[in-house]
C-alpha positions in Angstrom: -150.1 211.7 -64.9 -152.7 209.5 -66.2 -151.2 210.0 -69.8 -147.9 208.5 -68.2 -149.3 205.9 -66.2 -151.3 204.6 -69.3 -148.1 205.0 -71.4 -146.2 202.7 -68.6 -149.0 200.0 -68.8 -148.9 199.7 -72.7 -144.9 199.4 -72.7 -145.3 196.6 -70.2 -148.0 194.7 -72.0 -146.0 195.0 -75.2 -142.7 193.8 -73.6 -144.7 190.6 -72.2 -146.3 190.0 -75.3 -143.1 190.2 -77.2 -141.7 187.2 -75.3 -144.1 184.6 -75.4 -141.8 182.0 -74.1 -141.8 183.5 -70.6 -145.6 183.4 -70.4 -145.6 179.7 -71.8 -142.7 178.6 -69.1 -144.9 180.1 -66.4 -147.9 178.3 -67.4 -145.9 175.1 -67.5 -144.8 175.3 -63.8 -147.0 173.2 -61.5 -148.9 175.2 -58.9 -149.3 173.4 -55.6 -152.6 172.9 -54.4 -154.3 171.8 -51.0 -156.9 169.3 -50.5 -158.8 169.1 -47.4 -161.6 166.5 -46.9 -164.2 166.4 -44.4 -166.0 162.8 -44.1 -166.0 159.7 -42.0 -163.1 157.7 -41.4 -162.7 153.6 -40.5 -159.4 154.2 -38.9 -159.7 155.8 -35.0 -156.2 157.0 -35.2 -157.0 159.2 -37.8 -159.8 161.2 -35.8 -156.9 161.3 -33.0 -154.4 162.7 -35.2 -156.8 165.3 -36.4 -157.9 166.4 -32.9 -154.4 166.5 -31.7 -153.5 169.0 -34.8 -156.4 171.1 -34.0 -155.4 171.4 -30.1 -152.0 171.9 -31.1 -152.9 175.1 -33.5 -154.9 176.5 -30.6 -152.5 176.3 -27.9 -149.9 177.4 -30.5 -152.2 180.9 -30.9 -152.5 181.5 -26.9 -148.6 180.1 -26.4 -146.7 183.3 -26.2 -149.1 184.8 -23.6 -148.7 181.7 -21.6 -144.8 181.5 -21.9 -144.7 185.3 -21.0 -146.4 184.5 -17.8 -144.8 181.5 -17.0 -141.3 183.3 -17.1 -139.6 186.5 -15.6 -140.6 188.5 -18.4 -143.4 190.3 -16.5 -141.5 191.4 -13.8 -138.5 192.5 -15.9 -140.5 194.4 -18.4 -142.4 196.4 -15.6 -139.6 197.3 -13.5 -137.9 199.0 -17.1 -141.2 200.7 -17.6 -140.7 202.3 -14.1 -137.2 203.1 -14.8 -138.5 204.9 -18.2 -141.3 206.7 -16.2 -139.2 208.0 -13.2 -136.6 209.4 -15.8 -139.6 211.1 -17.6 -138.0 210.8 -20.8 -141.4 209.6 -22.4 -140.3 207.5 -25.2 -136.8 207.2 -24.6 -135.4 204.7 -24.7 -138.3 203.4 -26.9 -140.7 200.6 -26.1 -139.1 198.1 -28.7 -135.8 198.4 -27.0 -137.3 197.8 -23.8 -139.0 194.9 -25.0 -136.0 193.3 -26.7 -134.1 193.9 -23.9 -136.6 192.6 -21.5 -136.8 189.4 -23.7 -133.1 188.6 -23.7 -132.8 189.2 -20.1 -135.6 186.6 -19.7 -133.7 184.2 -22.2 -130.7 184.5 -19.7 -132.4 184.2 -16.5 -134.6 181.2 -17.8 -131.7 179.3 -19.2 -131.4 176.7 -16.8 -135.2 176.1 -16.9 -134.9 175.8 -20.6 -132.0 173.8 -20.4 -133.7 171.3 -18.2 -136.5 171.2 -20.4 -134.6 170.2 -23.4 -132.6 167.7 -21.4 -135.5 166.1 -19.8 -138.2 166.2 -22.2 -137.6 167.6 -25.7 -134.5 165.2 -26.4 -136.0 162.0 -25.1 -139.1 162.8 -27.1 -137.0 163.5 -30.3 -135.0 160.1 -29.8 -138.6 158.5 -29.1 -137.9 157.4 -25.6 -141.0 158.7 -24.4 -144.5 159.6 -25.5 -145.7 163.2 -26.1 -147.8 163.1 -22.9 -144.8 162.0 -20.9 -142.8 164.9 -22.6 -145.4 167.5 -21.8 -145.4 166.1 -18.0 -141.7 166.3 -17.7 -141.5 169.8 -19.5 -143.8 171.2 -17.0 -141.8 170.4 -13.9 -138.8 172.9 -14.6 -141.2 175.8 -15.2 -143.3 174.6 -11.8 -140.0 174.7 -9.7 -139.2 178.2 -11.1 -142.5 179.6 -10.3 -143.0 178.1 -7.1 -139.8 179.6 -6.2 -141.0 183.3 -7.0 -144.6 182.7 -5.9 -145.7 184.0 -2.5 -147.4 181.3 -0.5 -150.3 183.9 0.3 -151.0 184.2 -3.4 -151.0 180.6 -4.1 -153.3 179.7 -1.2 -155.7 182.1 -2.5 -156.2 180.1 -5.8 -156.1 176.9 -4.1 -158.8 177.9 -1.8 -160.8 178.9 -4.4 -160.7 175.6 -6.3 -161.0 173.7 -3.1 -157.7 171.8 -3.9 -155.8 170.0 -1.0 -152.9 171.3 0.3 -149.7 169.9 -2.1 -146.9 167.9 -0.6 -144.5 168.7 -3.3 -143.8 171.3 -6.1 -145.0 168.7 -8.5 -148.4 168.5 -7.0 -149.3 171.8 -7.5 -151.8 172.6 -10.4 -150.8 174.8 -13.4 -154.3 176.6 -13.2 -153.7 177.9 -9.9 -149.6 178.4 -10.1 -149.7 180.5 -13.1 -152.2 183.3 -11.9 -150.6 183.0 -8.3 -147.0 183.6 -10.0 -148.2 186.6 -12.2 -149.6 188.5 -9.4 -146.5 188.0 -7.1 -144.4 189.0 -9.9 -146.5 192.3 -10.3 -146.4 192.8 -6.6 -142.7 192.5 -6.7 -142.2 194.6 -9.7 -144.2 197.3 -8.4 -141.9 197.2 -5.1 -138.8 197.5 -7.1 -140.4 200.3 -9.0 -141.4 202.2 -6.1 -137.6 202.3 -4.7 -136.7 203.4 -8.5 -138.9 206.5 -8.3 -137.5 207.8 -4.7 -134.4 209.4 -6.0 -136.2 210.9 -9.0 -138.9 212.1 -7.1 -136.4 214.0 -4.7 -135.1 215.7 -7.5 -138.3 216.8 -8.7 -139.1 218.4 -5.4 -136.1 219.9 -5.0 -136.2 221.6 -8.4 -139.9 222.5 -7.9 -139.0 224.2 -4.6 -136.1 226.0 -6.3 -138.3 227.4 -9.2 -141.2 228.3 -6.6 -138.7 230.3 -4.4 -137.5 231.9 -7.5 -140.9 233.1 -8.6 -140.6 231.1 -11.8 -144.0 229.8 -12.1 -144.3 229.4 -15.5 -141.3 227.2 -16.2 -142.3 223.5 -16.0 -140.2 221.8 -13.3 -140.0 218.6 -15.5 -138.1 220.5 -18.1 -135.4 221.5 -15.5 -135.3 218.3 -13.4 -134.9 216.1 -16.7 -131.1 217.1 -17.3 -130.5 216.4 -13.7 -132.0 213.3 -13.7 -130.4 211.9 -16.7 -127.0 213.0 -14.9 -127.5 211.2 -11.8 -128.7 208.0 -13.5 -125.6 208.1 -15.9 -123.3 209.0 -12.9 -124.7 205.9 -10.9 -124.4 203.8 -13.9 -128.2 203.3 -13.5 -128.9 200.3 -16.1 -126.1 198.2 -14.7 -127.8 198.9 -11.2 -131.5 198.0 -12.3 -130.3 195.0 -14.2 -128.1 193.7 -11.3 -130.9 194.0 -9.1 -133.6 192.4 -11.4 -130.7 189.3 -11.7 -130.4 189.3 -7.7 -134.1 189.2 -7.2 -134.3 185.8 -9.2 -131.5 184.5 -7.3 
């Protein structure tokens, strides 16, 4: 094996040396370089732009987490995970499929919010009608309206009381530092409630199958192995995915 590898290396080397034009052409291609300079500047605008770039790169690194907590993704992915667990199918559907379905459902539910952000903040900013700070302030408003609609007042008051903030008069007055975690725990509570109702029919099937096996004296046969086909059959007959997705969409209405 080593002889074959050495022979291949020799052949490739001879092939490259037999065509010097290739190496010359490759050496004549300019290689781009990056020059980063650290020093003083007489223009304050240069320092401001540099700090803005650093802040922007920092926000981009945590943007996915922030975006997921400010959308309906949390509720959807938890409910879909409950469906898979209740069916006892382990890795079917695969996690990638559930995450992909949750993302597309998130885009579908959040499309009015994204459209509002695009029309009120992004497009005016691209047309240079507003500044960057004004664009950020306008972009936050649709997200606040969506999150406030799905957030329980009890959860919101928990964080407002902790930071000793005055009671907001409008949705726009709610600080994001209190609204985002309040919205997150409200979404998880709602998802767990929906998951509980999803579990009930499958739990009944497990209990019935377990009782039948116990009555027949089949102690060594796992009840899950017998109840799994009945769970899948029930889920298919009632068109389970349609009902789950419909319930998710109606819960955001």
